[in-house]
C-alpha positions in Angstrom: 0.0 0.0 0.0 2.2 2.9 -1.3 0.7 6.4 -0.7 -2.8 5.4 -1.0 -5.3 8.4 -1.6 -7.6 9.6 1.1 -10.7 7.5 2.0 -14.1 9.0 1.9 -16.2 7.7 4.7 -19.8 8.4 4.2 -21.4 7.6 7.5 -23.9 9.5 9.7 -23.4 7.6 13.0 -20.8 9.6 15.1 -19.5 6.5 17.0 -19.0 4.5 13.9 -17.1 7.5 12.2 -14.9 7.8 15.2 -14.0 4.2 15.4 -13.5 3.7 11.7 -11.2 6.9 11.5 -9.2 5.8 14.5 -8.7 2.2 12.9 -7.8 3.6 9.4 -5.5 6.4 10.7 -3.5 3.7 12.4 -2.8 2.3 8.8 -1.3 5.6 7.8 -4.4 6.4 5.5 -6.1 9.7 5.7 -10.0 9.7 6.1 -12.5 12.4 5.3 -16.1 12.1 6.6 -19.3 13.0 4.8 -22.3 13.0 7.3 -24.9 11.8 4.6 -25.1 10.7 1.1 -25.5 14.1 -0.4 -22.3 15.4 1.1 -20.4 12.5 -0.2 -21.7 13.1 -3.8 -20.7 16.8 -3.4 -17.2 16.0 -2.1 -16.5 13.7 -4.9 -17.8 16.2 -7.5 -15.7 19.0 -6.1 -12.6 16.9 -5.6 -12.7 13.8 -7.9 -9.0 13.0 -7.9 -8.6 13.1 -4.2 -10.3 9.9 -3.0 -9.1 6.5 -3.8 -12.0 4.7 -1.9 -15.5 5.3 -0.7 -16.8 3.5 2.3 -20.6 4.2 2.0 -23.2 3.5 4.7 -26.4 2.4 3.0 -29.0 3.9 5.4 -28.5 7.7 6.1 -30.6 10.8 6.2 -31.0 13.3 3.2 -29.6 10.9 0.5 -29.1 7.2 1.2 -25.9 5.3 0.2 -27.8 3.6 -2.5 -29.0 6.8 -4.1 -25.6 8.5 -3.5 -23.9 5.6 -5.5 -26.4 5.7 -8.3 -25.7 9.6 -8.5 -21.9 9.1 -8.4 -22.1 6.3 -11.1 -24.3 8.2 -13.4 -22.4 11.4 -13.4 -20.7 10.8 -16.8 -18.6 14.0 -16.7 -17.3 13.2 -13.1 -14.0 11.5 -13.1 -14.8 10.1 -9.7 -17.5 8.0 -11.1 -15.3 5.0 -11.2 -14.0 5.3 -7.7 -14.4 2.1 -5.8 -17.4 2.2 -3.4 -17.8 -0.4 -0.7 -21.1 -0.5 1.3 -20.9 -0.6 5.0 -23.9 -2.0 6.4 -25.6 -4.0 9.1 -28.5 -4.8 7.0 -28.0 -8.5 5.9 -30.2 -7.9 2.8 -27.0 -6.3 1.2 -24.6 -9.1 2.3 -24.5 -10.6 -1.2 -22.0 -9.8 -3.8 -24.7 -9.9 -6.7 -27.0 -7.4 -4.9 -24.0 -5.0 -4.3 -22.9 -5.2 -7.9 -26.4 -4.3 -9.1 -26.4 -1.3 -6.8 -23.1 -0.1 -8.5 -20.9 -0.9 -5.7 -17.8 -2.8 -5.6 -18.0 -4.7 -2.3 -19.4 -4.7 1.2 -18.5 -5.0 4.8 -20.7 -5.9 7.7 -21.1 -3.6 10.6 -19.3 -3.6 13.1 -16.4 -3.4 10.7 -13.3 -4.9 12.4 -9.6 -3.7 11.8 -8.9 -6.7 9.7 -11.8 -6.0 7.3 -10.7 -2.4 7.0 -7.2 -3.5 6.1 -8.5 -6.0 3.5 -10.8 -3.2 2.0 -7.9 -0.8 1.7 -5.5 -3.2 0.2 -8.2 -4.5 -2.3 -9.6 -1.2 -3.4 -7.6 1.8 -2.5 -5.8 3.2 -5.5 -2.4 4.5 -5.1 -2.0 8.2 -6.0 
């Protein structure tokens, strides 16, 4: 993992944000948080080259993670439309690769996410700058 770009964590739960930021920072990777799907979409549109991975909660206020992913993937003029997006969810409905792919996401992790899961996600999806 050589100089991975920043991770965008799109998550509205403060405790989950705190825990995931703490774990990811120990791996030497910078994290920025968006508190809802709309903020995540906006950050990717404003700074498309900055993020190498998006960790997206599926159930959030304002714009859900599912809708945010749809908007990101459909923004043909946005260079960040191809950034890896990983669903972060406790909802077992989405613990299936085929369902996740249909939503336009690249993978998923079950909440609560463990340090080992985060390391694997970063190693698998985080694009080096």
